N, C-alpha and C positions, 0 to 999 in steps of 0.2 A: 618275825623273820624266821627263815628256815634253819633247822638244826638237825643233826643226825638223829634218826630214830633208832638205828641199830648200827653196830660196827660194820664197816665195809667187809665183804667176804668174797672168797673164791670157793667155788664148789666144783670138784672134778668127779664126775660119775664114772664108776668103773668097778672092777673086781679087785678090791683092796684086801690086804692081809693086815688087820689091826695089830697083830702080834709083832710085826716088824716095826711099825711106826711108834716106837717108844722113845722116851727122852734120851736115853744113851745113844740110840741109833741116830736120832736127829742131831745130837751134839757132834757125833763123829762124822756122819755122812753129809750133813747139810751145813753145819756151822764150823766144821773142820777144827773142833776143839780136841787137843791131844788127849789120849787115853790117860785117865787118872787125874786130869785137871778139873777142878770144880767149875760148875757153870750154873747160871741162875735160871733154874727151871722149876715150875710149880705144876702140880696135878690137881684138878678139880673134878670131883665125882658127882654125877647127877643123882638126884633122889628117885628118878624114874628107873624101875627095874630093867636091867639089860641095856641101858643107855651107855654109850662109850664115854670115857673120861676126856677131859680137855687138858692138853699139855700146853703150857705157855712158856716161851723163852723170849725174854725181852718184851717187846710190844706186839708179838705175834703169837696166836694160839692155834692149835691144831686139834681137830676131832676126826678120828679115823674110824669108820665103820666098814662093814663088808662091801657096801655098795657105793660109798662115796668118801671123799676126803674134803673136809671143810676147813678153810683157813680164815681166821679173823684177824684184823689189824686195828690197832688203836689210832683213831684220828684219820685225817685225810691229807697230811703233809706229804709232799712229793717223796721225800726220802723214805718214809714209812711204807708207802704204797709200792714204791719201786723195790724195796727190800722184800716185801711180802711176795711180790711176783717172782723175784729171783730165787728166794728160798723154796717156793713151791715148784719152780722150774727145776731146782736141784733135786728135789724129791722125785720128780717125774723122770729125770735123767738117770738117777741112781736106781730106780725101779723101772727101767725102760721096757721090761717085758710085761708090765701090768696092763691088762686090757682096759682101755678107757674109751668112752663113747661120746661124752659131752662135757662142756664146761660152762659155768655161769659165773659172772662177776657182778656183784650186787652192791648197790648204794641206795639207802632209804633215808628220806628226810621227812620231817614233820613241821607243820606250820600251826602253831597253837592259837593264833589269833587271825584267821584268814579273813581277808576283806570280802565285801559283798561281790566285788568283781571276780574274785577267785571262786567264790561259791557259785557264781552263775555258770561256771563250767559244768556243774553237776545238775543244772536245771534242764535235764534232757527230757525228751518227749517219751516218758516212761508210763505205760498204761498199767503197770502192776497194781498200783494202789486202787484203781477202779475195779480190779478183779479179785480182791481179797476182802474179807470182812472189815468193817470200820474199826474194830477193836485192834486190828493189826497195826502196829506203829512202825514206821520206817526207821531203821537203826543206822543205815548207811548206804552209800552209793559208791560203786567202783567202776572206773572206766579204764579199759586196757587197750592200748594201741601197739601194733607191731610194725617196726620200721626196719627196712633192710639197709645196712651200712656197708661200706666197702670191706670192713673187717668182720662182719657177721650180722647177727640179728639183735635189735634192741627191743625188748619188751618193756614198755613204759606204762606203769599203772598209776593212775591218779584216783585217790579215794578220799571220801569224807565220812568221818564217824560222827553221826548225829548225836550220839550219847554223850560225847565229851567235847564236841565242837572243834575237833582237830582234823586238819587235812593232811594227807600223806602223798608223797611222790616217790615212787620206787622205780629204780632203773635196774633191769636185768639184761646184761650183755651176754648173749648166748652164742656158743660155737659148737657145732658137731665136730667130732675128732676122729682121726684115723689111727693115731698111735700116741703113746706117751711123749715121744719126741715132738710130734706135731703139737701137742698141748703145751709143752715147755716153750717151744718157739713162739707160739701165739701169745702165751702168757707173759713172758719176760718183757715183751715190748708193748703190752696193751693195758695193764692194770691202771697205771697212771694216766695214760692217754684216754682211756674210757672214763675215768673220773673227770677229766677235763671236759669231755663231751657232756657228761651229766651236769657239771657245774655251769656250762654255758646255757644249757636248756633251763636250768633252775634260775639263772640270772635273768632270763627272758621274762620271768614272772615277777621280777623285782617291783614293778609298779603296781602289782595286784596281790603281793604276798600278805600284807598285813594292813590293818586299819591305820589311818593317819592318827 
């Protein structure tokens, strides 16, 4: 059966100031926690030089760099997704002068025992193998489809990793943005809704997701 491969995420591309998006600012402006009151926040630092830290409050994590804000949420429960959308919307409204250009909402699933019916999706008429030396071994195949929805663009990627026998289905809901207010309005009403769209598509694979 399908399970989450990564935490659901929201990515807002823009000109961000990471110095502002710190735990105390988030607590005051986004969570409305009174000054001086303790709050459950943790900071995780990457081992990659120059990589921004991850701030987590409750089940939501924030990574701010100069060109994007990434928000991760634990699980796919409606309350968690709706809260993540609302919290990110609060950031956008508090920093309404921040130039933003695009937003992505991402859900990625993996199927560790794909059935042959599902694997047949990847039996495309690919002439690559006939054009490379025999010693080259195929490691994986990825198929990307772009769908226009009423709410924006869905980039749907289906991939099969030959090396570990795992299939992946990734949903990227994309919107071009005109302003931070535009982003907040789109986001607060769409993160849970877009997950439902992804879930319905995923359920359509139910009869071919795993071996009997």
